[in-house]
N, C-alpha and C positions, 0 to 999 in steps of 0.2 A: 504493500500500500504506500509506503513512504516514497517510492519512486514516482508515484503519480502526483505528488505535491511538488511543485517547482520550488527552487530555492528562493526564499523571500527576503533574506537579509534580516538583521535584527529590527530595524525600524522601517515601517512602511508608511505611506502617505494616505491618510484618511480623507476622503473627498467631500464630506458634507459641506464644509465651508465654501467649496467651489460653487455650490448651489445657492449661495447667499443665505446661509443659516443665520437667522436673527439679524444679520447686518449685511447690507449689499456691498459687494466689491466689484470693481470694474474688471473688464476682460484683461486689461493691462496688469492690474494687481494680481489677478489669478495666475497669469502666465509667469509673473515674477516669482511668486511663491513656488510654483512648480519648477521653475528653473533653479531656484535655490535648493530644492529637494534633490534635483538631478545632480547639481554640483557637489552636494554633500554625499553623494554615492547612493542615494535611495533609488531603488529600482522596482519596488513593489508599490502599486497604486490601486487603491480600492475606491469604488464608486457605486452608484445605484440610480435607477430611474427616479426614485423617491426624492433624491437630493436636488432640490430646485426644479422639480418637474422636467427633468432631462438636461437642465443647464449644466450641471456638474459633468455629466458624461460628454456633452459637446465641448466644453472647455478642455477637459482632459484629452479628448480625441485630437483637438487642434494642436495641443502641445506635443503629443506623442507622434504626430504625423512627421515630425522632423527627426525622429529617433529610430535607430535600427530595431526592427521588431524582435530580434532574438536577444536584445539586451534588457528588456523590461517584462514585468509580470503584471497583469491586470486582473482584478476580480470585480465582478458586478453581481447584481442580484435580480431575482425574479419574485413575483408575488403581487406586484402592483403594475398593471398596465396603464399606459398613458393614452387617453383618447381625447380628441378635440372637444372643447367646451366653449364655443364662442359666446354663449350666454353669460359666462362668468369672466370673460377676458378683461373686463374693467374692474375686477376685484383682485385682492391680494390673496396669496396662498396661506390663509389662516390655519388650515388643517395641518400643514406640515411645519409651519413656522419659518418658511423660507420667503425672503423678500423678492418675490417674483409674481408676475401676473398669473391668475388662476386659470390659465388656458395653456395646456390641457388640464384635465382632471384625472385623478387616480381611480382605477377600477380594480378592486381586489379579485385576483383570479389565480388560484393554485391548481387549476386543471392542467392536464398534460398539454393541451393545445395552448393554454395561456402561458405556460412555462416556455414553450418553444417560440411563441410569438414574442414574448418579452425579450428573449435572447436575440432574436432577429432584429427587433427594434433597437436594442442597445447597441448591437454591432453597427447599425446604420448611424446612430448618433455618435458613436466613438470613431467611426471611419476605419474599423478594424475588420479583418476577416475571421478573427477568433478572439476569445478571451481565455485566460488560463484557468480561472477558478470561477464557479458559479454557485452562489448561495441562495437558498430560500430565505427571503427577508421577512422577519417579524411574524412568524406563524402564530405567535402568541396573541397577536392583535386580531386574528380572525375570530368570528363567533364560535367556530368549531376548530380549535387548534389541532386536535388529533386528526380530524378529517383533512385539514389542509396539508398536514405532514404526510398522511397516507396517500394523498393524491400527488403532491409535488415531488416527494423524494424519489419514487420510482421513475418519474419523468426526468429528473436530474440525472439519475444513474443511467438512464437510457441515452441521454445526450452524451454522457461520458463514454459509454460503450460504442457509440457511433463515431467517436473521435472528434466531436464538435467542441468539447471542453476537456481539460486535462484532469481536473479535480472538482469535487462537488461537496456541498455541506449546508449548514444552517448558519444564518447570521441573526442573532437575537440577544436581547437582554434577559431572557427567561431561561433559567436552568431547566425547567420542565420541558420547554420546547426543544432544547438540545437533546435531552434524554429521550424524548419521543422520536426525534429523528434517528437516533442511534438504534432504537428498537425496530425501526421500519426498514432501513436500508444500509447499504455498504458505503458509508460516508468517509471522506478523506480528511476534512478540515472543518473546524468550527470557528466562527467569529463570535467570541464571547464578549458582549458589550457591558461593561460596568459591573460584572459579577465576579471578577477576580482581580481586585485592586488592593492597594495598600489600605484603603478605607474599609473594604468589606470583601468577603471571600465566600459567598454562598455556593460557588462552583466547586469548592474544595472537597466537601464530604463525599459526593457521589460522582459528579461529572468528571473531575480530573482523574481519579483512579480508573474510571472506565476508559478514558482516552489513553492513559498509560498502557493499560492492559491490551488495548486493541490497536495501538500504534497510530491513533488519530491525532493529528496536530491541532493546535489551538492558536488562533490569532486573537490577541487581547485588544479590544477597542474600548474607548472610554477610560483609559488608565487614570485620567484626572477627574473622573466622576463629574463630567459636564463642567469642569472648571474649578471645582472646590479645592482640588489638590494642586492647582497650577501656580499657586503663589505660596511663598514661605510664611505668609501671615493671613491664613483664611479668617474671614470675619463675617458678620451679619450681611445679608444681601448676596452672598456668594451663590452661584448656580449649583444645583444638584438635581439629577434626573430631569434636566431641561426646565427646572423651575427654581424658586428660591429655596435654599437649604434650610431644613428645620433646625431649631436651636441645638438639639441634642447631637445632630450630625455635625454641625459646625464645631461643637465642643470637642467631639472626638477628633476631628481634623486638627484642631488647635493643639490637642495633647500629642498627636502624632508629630506635629511640627516642632513642638517643644523637645520631644525626645530626640528627633533628628538634629535639631540645633545643638543639643548637648554633645553631639559627636562631630560637629562641624559640617553637617550635611543639610542642604536645604530640602524642604518637603517635596518639591517637584522631582528632584533627582532621585530620592528614595522611591517615589511613586512610579517612576519610569523603570527603575531597576528591579523592583520587587517582583513583578510577574515573570521576568526572565530567569528568576531563580528556579522556576518550575521547568523540568526538562520537556514536558509536553507542549510548552509554549514555544512556538516557532518564531513569532514576531509580535511587535506592537504596531498597531495602525493608529497614527496620530495626525490630527488635522492642524492647520495653521492658517492664519490670516495675513501674516507678514513674513517676508524672507528671514528676518532676524529671529523669529520664533523657531523656524526650522533649524537654523544654525545653533541656537541656544540648546535645543533638545538633543542634538547630536553631541554637543559638548557634555551635557548632563549624563548621557549614557557612558561616556568615557571616564567620568570622575570616579575616584576610588570611594567605596563605601565600606567601612569596617564591619566585620562579622559581628562585632559586639553590639552594633546598632540593632541588627535583626534579633539577636538574643534578648536584648533589653525590651524590644517590642513584644516578643513572646512572653517574657517574664511579667509584663504589665497586662497581659491579656489583650493586647491590641492586635496581635496576630495569632493564628492557631498554632 
């Protein structure tokens, strides 16, 4: 199975911001961020139709058009088809939180036909003849999570067997959705969003041991928990789960920051390095809105973190 998963590198580029998540960026800004990622040696790029109603895929495709195809890895997702919606074209995308016009609209479709059509549409937006990894996106947000997984996962495996994609999996913030996917089909890679971070590790008891046993790789997304761990001094008003962080969650982040500071390590550095201590984790997918953010995170991954810090976090019950 491992040979089906392409080499991702330690740090991948998460493409949600390219779709104007929460804040708009220009095409020039998007290209500058992608160029910074490339210059820093990042060769794995993740995207999805959901991100900016196709905008992220189009921007990524334009950037990669000038790069040798065998030098980069792309993952995208299925589960939300984009269909024209001229009647809402004068509205903003409130459903997804992306600063883009709400034309097209999302149609949830986990059927075999929907999965294939989604891939075809993504390839057109990306301007590519193939993607390397295909994830079922957010099956937990379907009314029938188990049903969506039972429908889509065999379709994903079928696309892999046809040679249309190299590896397949689930992309979700739900541990239950990942476990459901593992029960249904022969998956290669899971994108675990926000569920195995320095702040919280609900993936640790069941999901990670299963991945270890079966040789299934994990890409950790949301390592900063929507921004809460992205600063050395988390405080009230910080984002968590795409909203304002509750007081108890902020308090835990502040305690994590204090312990890290005692060892001369800033909180974001520890947040980036923690998931990579787990052998099943192949990469972290991290977004950025400025070139400097990319460069800063690459530096953080190279900074030394003493083993004593991790032991202290365990001793205080902050890590399992």
